C-alpha positions in Angstrom: 48.5 12.5 18.6 48.2 15.2 21.2 44.5 16.5 20.7 45.3 19.4 22.9 47.4 20.8 20.1 44.6 20.4 17.5 43.0 23.8 16.6 39.3 24.1 17.5 37.0 24.4 14.5 36.3 28.0 13.4 33.0 29.2 14.8 30.1 29.1 12.3 29.0 32.5 11.2 25.6 33.3 12.7 24.6 35.9 10.1 24.8 34.4 6.6 24.9 37.7 4.8 27.0 36.8 1.8 26.0 33.6 0.0 27.5 32.0 -3.2 25.5 29.8 -5.5 27.5 27.4 -7.5 25.5 26.4 -10.7 23.0 28.8 -12.3 20.6 26.4 -14.0 17.0 26.6 -13.3 17.3 25.6 -9.6 20.4 27.7 -8.9 18.9 30.7 -10.5 15.8 30.3 -8.5 17.7 30.0 -5.2 19.8 33.0 -6.2 16.5 35.0 -6.7 15.1 34.0 -3.3 18.4 35.1 -1.6 18.6 38.4 -3.4 15.0 39.3 -2.6 15.6 38.5 1.0 18.5 41.0 1.2 21.4 38.7 0.9 24.5 39.5 -1.2 24.5 36.7 -3.8 27.5 35.5 -5.7 26.4 33.4 -8.7 29.1 31.2 -10.1 28.8 29.1 -13.3 31.4 28.0 -15.9 28.9 28.8 -18.6 28.5 32.5 -19.3 25.3 31.9 -21.0 23.9 30.2 -17.9 25.0 33.2 -15.9 23.3 35.7 -18.4 20.2 33.6 -18.4 20.1 33.7 -14.5 20.4 37.5 -14.5 17.7 37.8 -17.2 15.5 35.7 -15.3 15.9 37.9 -12.2 15.3 41.0 -14.2 12.1 39.5 -15.6 10.7 38.3 -12.3 11.4 41.5 -10.4 9.9 43.5 -13.3 6.7 41.4 -12.9 6.8 42.1 -9.2 7.0 45.9 -9.8 4.0 45.6 -12.2 2.0 43.8 -9.6 3.1 46.4 -7.0 4.9 43.8 -4.9 8.2 45.7 -5.3 9.1 49.3 -5.8 11.3 50.3 -8.7 14.1 51.1 -6.1 13.7 47.8 -4.4 14.0 46.1 -7.7 17.2 47.9 -8.4 18.5 46.9 -5.0 17.7 43.3 -5.6 19.5 43.2 -9.0 22.6 45.0 -7.5 22.9 42.3 -4.9 23.3 39.5 -7.5 26.7 39.4 -9.2 27.8 36.5 -11.5 31.3 34.9 -12.0 32.8 32.0 -13.8 35.5 31.1 -11.2 35.0 29.5 -7.8 37.5 31.9 -6.4 34.6 34.4 -6.3 33.2 32.4 -3.2 36.3 33.4 -1.1 34.3 35.7 1.2 31.0 33.8 1.3 29.5 32.8 4.6 27.6 30.0 2.9 28.1 28.2 -0.4 25.2 26.3 -1.9 26.2 24.0 -4.7 23.5 23.2 -7.3 25.6 21.5 -10.1 24.4 18.4 -12.0 23.5 15.3 -10.0 26.8 13.5 -10.3 29.0 12.6 -7.4 32.3 13.2 -9.3 31.2 16.7 -10.4 29.9 17.6 -6.8 33.2 16.2 -5.3 35.2 18.3 -7.8 33.4 21.5 -6.7 33.7 20.7 -3.0 37.4 19.9 -3.3 38.0 23.2 -5.1 36.0 25.1 -2.5 38.1 23.7 0.3 41.1 25.7 -1.0 39.0 28.9 -1.5 36.6 29.6 1.3 37.1 30.6 4.9 37.6 28.0 7.6 34.1 28.9 9.0 32.2 28.9 5.7 29.3 26.5 5.6 29.1 24.3 2.4 25.8 23.0 1.4 24.9 20.6 -1.4 21.5 20.8 -3.2 21.5 17.1 -4.0 18.4 15.0 -3.6 19.8 11.6 -4.3 23.5 11.6 -3.5 25.1 10.9 -0.1 25.8 14.1 1.8 27.8 12.0 4.3 30.1 10.8 1.5 30.6 14.4 0.2 31.3 15.5 3.8 33.8 12.8 4.5 35.8 13.8 1.4 35.9 17.5 2.4 38.5 19.2 4.5 35.9 20.4 6.9 33.2 17.7 7.1 31.6 19.4 10.1 30.6 22.4 7.8 29.0 20.2 5.1 25.3 19.6 5.0 22.4 19.3 2.6 20.2 22.2 1.7 17.5 20.9 -0.7 15.1 23.6 -2.2 12.2 22.6 -4.4 11.4 23.7 -8.0 10.5 26.5 -8.6 12.5 27.8 -5.6 10.8 31.2 -5.4 7.4 29.6 -5.0 8.0 26.4 -3.1 8.0 26.8 0.7 9.8 23.5 1.6 13.5 23.4 2.4 15.0 20.0 3.6 18.0 20.5 5.8 20.1 17.3 5.7 22.6 16.5 8.3 25.3 13.9 8.1 26.7 12.2 11.2 29.7 14.6 10.9 27.6 18.0 10.6 28.2 20.5 13.4 24.7 21.3 15.1 25.8 25.1 14.8 25.9 24.8 11.1 22.4 23.2 11.0 21.1 26.0 13.3 22.6 28.7 11.1 20.9 27.3 7.8 17.7 26.7 9.7 17.6 30.4 10.8 18.3 31.4 7.2 15.5 29.3 5.9 13.0 30.9 8.3 14.3 34.3 7.2 13.7 33.5 3.6 10.1 32.6 4.4 10.6 28.9 3.8 9.5 26.0 6.0 12.7 24.0 7.0 12.4 20.3 7.7 15.4 18.6 9.4 16.1 15.1 8.0 19.0 12.5 8.1 21.0 11.5 5.1 19.4 9.0 2.9 18.5 9.2 -0.8 15.4 11.1 -1.6 15.2 12.5 1.9 11.5 12.9 2.9 9.7 14.4 0.0 11.4 12.8 -2.9 11.8 9.6 -0.9 8.0 9.3 -0.9 7.4 11.0 -4.2 9.7 9.1 -6.5 8.6 5.7 -5.4 5.0 6.8 -6.4 6.2 8.2 -9.7 8.1 5.0 -10.4 5.0 2.9 -9.8 3.0 5.1 -12.1 5.7 4.6 -15.0 5.4 0.8 -14.4 1.6 1.1 -14.6 1.9 2.8 -17.9 4.6 0.5 -19.1 2.3 -2.5 -18.3 -0.4 -0.9 -20.5 -2.8 -1.1 -17.5 -4.1 2.4 -18.2 -3.2 5.3 -20.8 -1.0 8.1 -19.6 -3.9 10.5 -19.8 -6.1 8.3 -17.6 -3.2 7.7 -15.0 -2.5 11.4 -14.8 -6.3 12.4 -14.6 -7.0 9.8 -11.9 -4.4 11.2 -9.7 -5.3 14.8 -10.3 -9.0 14.3 -9.8 -8.9 11.4 -7.3 -6.2 12.9 -5.0 -6.3 16.6 -5.7 -2.7 16.7 -7.0 -1.6 19.6 -9.1 0.0 17.4 -11.7 -0.4 13.7 -12.7 2.7 11.5 -12.1 3.7 11.0 -15.8 3.4 14.8 -16.6 5.5 15.3 -13.3 8.2 13.0 -14.5 8.5 14.9 -17.7 8.9 18.1 -15.7 11.4 16.7 -13.2 13.4 14.9 -16.1 13.2 11.2 -16.8 17.0 10.9 -16.5 17.0 12.7 -13.2 14.2 10.5 -11.9 16.1 7.4 -12.9 19.2 8.5 -11.1 17.3 9.3 -7.9 15.6 5.9 -8.0 18.7 4.1 -8.6 20.2 5.8 -5.5 17.1 4.9 -3.5 17.1 1.3 -4.6 20.8 0.9 -3.8 20.0 2.1 -0.3 16.7 0.4 0.4 16.7 -2.7 -1.8 13.1 -2.2 -2.1 11.8 -3.3 -5.5 9.3 -0.5 -5.6 12.4 1.8 -5.9 14.0 -0.2 -8.7 13.5 2.1 -11.8 10.9 0.9 -14.2 12.6 -0.2 -17.4 10.7 2.4 -19.4 12.6 5.1 -17.5 15.8 3.7 -18.7 14.6 3.3 -22.2 13.3 6.9 -22.5 16.5 8.3 -20.9 18.8 6.3 -23.1 16.9 7.5 -26.2 17.3 11.1 -25.1 13.5 11.4 -24.4 14.0 13.0 -21.1 10.8 15.1 -20.7 10.0 18.6 -21.2 13.7 19.8 -21.5 14.0 17.5 -24.5 10.7 18.2 -26.0 9.5 14.6 -25.5 9.2 12.1 -22.7 5.9 10.4 -21.7 4.2 13.2 -23.7 5.3 15.3 -26.7 5.8 19.1 -26.3 5.7 21.9 -28.7 9.4 22.5 -28.3 12.2 21.7 -25.9 11.6 23.4 -22.6 7.9 24.0 -23.5 5.1 23.2 -21.3 2.6 22.9 -24.1 1.6 19.3 -24.9 0.9 18.4 -28.5 -0.8 15.4 -29.9 1.3 12.4 -30.9 0.7 8.8 -31.8 -0.6 7.8 -28.3 -3.0 10.8 -28.0 -6.6 9.4 -27.6 -8.9 10.1 -30.5 -11.8 12.2 -29.1 -14.1 10.7 -31.6 -13.0 7.1 -30.5 -14.2 7.5 -26.9 -17.8 8.2 -28.3 -17.6 5.5 -31.0 -19.1 2.8 -29.0 -22.9 2.6 -28.9 -24.2 2.2 -25.4 -27.6 1.2 -24.1 -30.2 3.8 -23.1 -30.3 4.6 -19.4 -33.2 6.7 -18.1 -33.5 5.3 -14.5 -31.0 4.2 -12.0 -31.0 2.1 -8.9 -28.6 2.8 -6.1 -28.3 0.0 -3.4 -27.0 1.1 0.0 -27.8 3.5 2.8 -24.5 5.0 3.7 -22.8 8.3 2.7 -21.5 7.0 -0.6 -24.9 5.5 -1.7 -26.8 8.7 -0.9 -24.0 10.8 -2.7 -24.2 8.8 -5.8 -28.0 8.9 -5.9 -27.7 12.6 -5.5 -25.3 12.8 -8.5 -27.8 10.8 -10.7 -30.9 12.8 -9.6 -29.2 16.2 -10.2 -28.3 15.0 -13.8 -32.1 14.3 -14.4 -32.2 10.6 -13.9 -35.1 8.9 -12.0 -33.4 7.2 -9.0 -34.5 4.3 -6.8 -32.6 4.3 -3.6 -32.9 0.8 -2.0 -31.8 -0.1 1.5 -32.3 -3.0 3.7 -35.4 -1.4 5.3 -37.7 1.5 4.4 -36.5 3.5 7.4 -32.8 3.2 6.3 -33.8 4.3 2.8 -35.8 7.2 4.0 -32.9 8.3 6.2 -30.5 8.1 3.2 -32.9 10.3 1.2 -33.0 12.7 4.1 -29.2 13.0 3.8 -29.7 13.9 0.2 -32.3 16.6 1.2 -29.7 18.1 3.6 -27.0 18.1 1.0 -29.2 19.8 -1.5 -30.4 22.3 1.1 -26.7 23.3 1.6 -26.3 23.9 -2.1 -29.3 26.2 -2.0 -27.9 28.1 0.9 -24.6 28.5 -1.0 -26.3 29.8 -4.1 -25.3 26.8 -6.1 -28.9 25.7 -7.0 -32.4 27.2 -6.7 -35.0 26.0 -4.2 -37.1 24.9 -7.2 -34.3 22.8 -8.5 -33.8 21.2 -5.1 -37.4 20.1 -5.0 -37.2 18.7 -8.6 -34.1 16.8 -7.8 -35.4 15.4 -4.6 -38.6 14.3 -6.3 -36.6 12.1 -8.7 -35.4 10.0 -5.7 -37.7 7.1 -4.6 -36.6 5.5 -1.4 -37.3 1.6 -1.2 -36.8 -1.0 1.5 -36.2 -3.8 -1.0 -34.1 -4.5 -4.2 -37.4 -5.6 -5.8 -37.9 -1.9 -6.6 -35.0 -2.3 -9.1 -37.2 -4.3 -11.5 -37.3 -1.6 -14.2 -34.1 0.3 -13.7 -31.6 0.5 -16.6 -28.5 0.8 -14.4 -28.1 -0.7 -10.9 -25.3 0.6 -8.8 -24.3 -1.1 -5.6 -22.7 0.9 -2.8 -22.8 -1.5 0.2 -20.2 -2.6 2.6 -16.7 -3.4 1.2 -17.2 -7.2 1.9 -17.0 -9.6 -1.1 -19.5 -12.1 0.3 -22.0 -9.2 0.9 -21.5 -7.9 -2.6 -21.8 -11.4 -4.2 -25.1 -12.0 -2.4 -26.3 -8.6 -3.6 -25.4 -9.3 -7.2 -27.1 -12.7 -7.1 -30.2 -10.9 -6.0 -29.9 -8.1 -8.7 -29.5 -10.9 -11.3 -32.9 -12.1 -10.3 -34.6 -8.8 -9.9 -33.2 -6.6 -12.7 -34.6 -6.8 -16.3 -32.6 -8.2 -19.1 -30.2 -5.7 -20.5 -29.8 -3.7 -17.3 -26.2 -2.7 -16.5 -25.0 -4.0 -13.1 -22.3 -1.9 -11.4 -20.2 -2.1 -8.3 -18.5 0.8 -6.6 -15.8 -1.4 -4.9 -12.5 0.3 -4.4 -10.4 -2.9 -3.8 -12.4 -6.1 -4.4 -12.3 -8.1 -7.7 -15.2 -6.9 -10.0 -15.2 -10.3 -11.8 -16.1 -12.0 -8.5 -19.3 -9.9 -8.4 -19.9 -10.7 -12.1 -19.5 -14.4 -11.6 -22.3 -14.3 -8.9 -24.8 -13.5 -11.8 -25.8 -15.3 -14.9 -24.9 -12.2 -17.0 -21.3 -11.4 -16.3 -21.0 -9.5 -19.6 -23.4 -6.8 -18.0 -21.3 -6.3 -14.9 -18.7 -3.5 -14.6 -17.0 -1.4 -11.9 -17.9 2.2 -11.4 -15.6 3.5 -8.6 -16.9 6.9 -7.4 -14.8 8.9 -5.0 -16.0 10.3 -1.6 -17.8 12.8 -1.4 -19.4 11.7 -4.7 -21.3 15.0 -5.4 -18.0 16.9 -5.4 -15.5 14.4 -6.7 -15.1 14.4 -10.5 -13.4 11.1 -10.9 -15.0 7.7 -11.7 -12.7 4.7 -12.4 -14.5 2.4 -14.9 -13.3 -1.1 -14.3 -13.7 -3.7 -17.0 -13.4 -7.4 -16.3 -12.4 -9.9 -19.0 -16.1 -10.7 -19.4 -17.5 -7.1 -19.6 -19.0 -6.4 -23.0 -18.0 -3.4 -25.2 -21.6 -2.2 -25.2 -21.7 -2.1 -21.4 -18.5 -0.3 -21.2 -19.7 2.4 -23.7 -22.9 2.8 -21.8 -21.1 3.6 -18.5 -18.7 5.9 -20.2 -21.8 7.8 -21.6 -23.5 7.9 -18.2 -20.4 9.3 -16.6 -20.3 12.0 -19.1 -24.0 12.7 -18.7 -23.6 13.2 -14.8 -20.5 15.4 -15.5 -17.9 13.1 -14.1 -14.5 12.3 -15.7 -14.2 8.5 -16.5 -10.9 6.7 -16.6 -10.6 3.2 -17.8 -8.6 0.5 -16.1 -8.6 -3.2 -15.8 -9.8 -5.4 -12.9 -6.9 -5.7 -10.5 -6.5 -4.6 -6.9 -6.5 -0.8 -6.2 -7.4 0.1 -9.8 -5.3 3.3 -10.6 -5.8 5.6 -7.6 -5.5 3.3 -4.7 -2.7 1.2 -6.3 -0.6 4.4 -6.5 -1.8 6.1 -3.3 -1.6 3.5 -0.7 2.0 2.2 -1.2 3.0 5.9 -0.8 0.9 6.2 2.4 2.5 2.8 3.7 6.1 4.1 3.0 5.3 7.3 5.0 4.4 5.1 7.9 7.6 3.2 7.5 9.6 6.6 7.7 8.1 7.2 11.1 8.7 3.6 12.2 12.4 4.1 11.3 12.6 7.3 13.3 13.7 9.1 10.2 11.3 12.0 10.4 8.2 13.1 12.6 4.6 13.0 11.5 4.6 16.8 11.3 7.7 17.0 9.2 6.5 14.4 6.7 3.1 16.0 6.4 4.7 19.4 5.8 7.1 18.0 3.3 4.5 16.4 1.2 2.2 19.4 1.3 4.9 22.1 0.7 7.3 20.1 -1.5 4.9 17.8 -3.3 1.8 20.0 -3.6 -0.4 17.4 -1.9 -3.7 18.9 -0.4 -3.1 16.8 2.7 -0.1 15.1 4.3 -0.1 11.3 4.4 -0.9 11.0 8.1 -3.6 13.7 7.9 -5.0 11.6 5.0 -4.7 8.2 6.7 -6.6 9.6 9.7 -9.4 10.9 7.5 -9.7 7.6 5.4 -9.6 5.4 8.5 -6.6 3.3 9.4 -8.7 0.1 9.3 -9.8 0.9 5.7 -6.3 1.8 4.7 -4.9 -1.4 6.2 -7.5 -3.5 4.4 -6.6 -1.9 1.1 -2.9 -2.4 1.7 -3.5 -6.0 2.5 -5.4 -6.5 -0.7 -2.6 -4.9 -2.8 0.1 -7.0 -1.0 -1.9 -10.2 -1.6 -2.5 -9.4 -5.3 1.0 -8.2 -6.2 3.1 -10.4 -3.8 5.7 -7.6 -3.5 7.4 -7.5 -0.1 7.5 -3.7 -0.3 3.8 -3.6 -0.2 3.5 -5.4 3.1 1.6 -3.1 5.5 3.8 -1.4 7.9 3.7 -3.0 11.4 3.0 0.3 13.0 -0.3 0.6 11.0 -1.3 -2.9 12.1 -0.5 -2.1 15.8 -2.7 1.1 15.6 -5.6 -0.7 14.1 -5.3 -3.6 16.6 -5.4 -0.9 19.4 -8.7 0.6 18.0 -6.9 3.7 16.9 -8.7 4.1 13.6 -8.3 7.8 12.9 -10.7 10.7 13.4 -13.8 8.5 13.6 -12.5 7.0 16.9 -10.7 10.2 18.1 -7.2 8.9 17.7 -5.1 7.5 14.9 -1.7 8.9 14.2 -2.8 12.0 16.0 -5.5 12.6 18.7 -8.7 14.5 17.9 -11.3 16.2 20.1 -14.4 14.2 20.5 -17.5 15.7 19.0 
């Protein structure tokens, strides 16, 4: 074939002024609103007249609220509404500069739309798919103009969420990517450029985490309420994973995970069986009125009690032991923070370290923390002095002879903890509860170092202890009901939120958090996305308070690697093996903020 006779591709329009949105469900209607508010002429297309009417009604309602809040004038509202027109035929997209397809997540359905659009739109029109699980490359290859096809993945709700993932296939023309990237900026969004693989960045990390949470619930390791509370309170997430699965749609999550597993072969992406069972039963989440939770009505966000809802009276049914004095072993930040929590709640606290000097220094740290609270108006100077007076520093564990609860917060080293528990066994009075704050070690191994394993339990506080509300209560197979009830009562007394879990690596939070962090490292290793793009994607698309690499550098790469090794050793899943890049950075001494360099470099203090 004589290539000189082949016509050059039509130039990509630089100004995307007229945009068609095909599919006016929740996401399509939201995208249409974003575009109309940004001054674009929007052609909404849906075969369902009811969906089209609903999209118009949604825009009318949202713009009316904007006028009430003085974010739009009445004239601006009328202009926005005039820019949005709806149709039931794809022929309406004939003059569009860009078409965004947001039809159901089925390759056959999307292929049908793209094939029809090929015969309708101009040669220079850009065709974008809103898929988050299907192959953009496959859709492009089947199109008459593959260089004009790309992915444009908005997040729900589109008007509020800042992230837009722009997905290129190997066939996509750079000019098309540049045009939609400019559009995203003009819409006030944060575009992230990624390659074509199921889930892209945000969902690629998010859905693996959601899947593991579903599997954790299915295994009856923890209740749905405790799993969700743990991730909200322990990681600062806006929603727990099971509530989020209900919002996303359990059938949708299952399809995304199937596509991810087909691509990666990673067992962490193989959909948990419960997702299939719920989807097949039609229990697909909020839209059906029931999923992991039960809702007031289909489409409602209001959770109503069902057979699995915990009985509030049941939590208090156990009769615990009386606790009036607490011993805290350790001299680090966590130990002083836990001692502060108990002292603020009115408990007499013995803070024991390896020497009197270390104990005095730890109490000094509490004094500074309380002084900051006074400066910020959170407590009075009198309350500060009363709280501080309840803390007695000691240079030996012998001072724990009369405490009702002993809490160790020493180094995360099993041998060190076992030696400490053997000492506590000798020192503490009969009936004292012995607790470990370990985040990754087996609690039962600490219990077996004593002659009273029934009195040993895990109390995993989160750092900083005075601020973080969550405590994971970890029962071993030997822990007595009375000890468990005691610790739950104590957590309530110190205004913490207790969640129950069994004695296995990672408990709830770390078992779900660290595989997600590890998978983010693998994305960088594979040159799929940059640190900045991944961090931006998870903050803007997933609602995370910190991106994974920001968090890894704060936690410490050595600490993170140790936890990931424990998880891998416990569950024996190849997908949990620590990413080599993380191991290399730790070997090089790049441990994060504390060393001035981790995944990023930091100014030395």
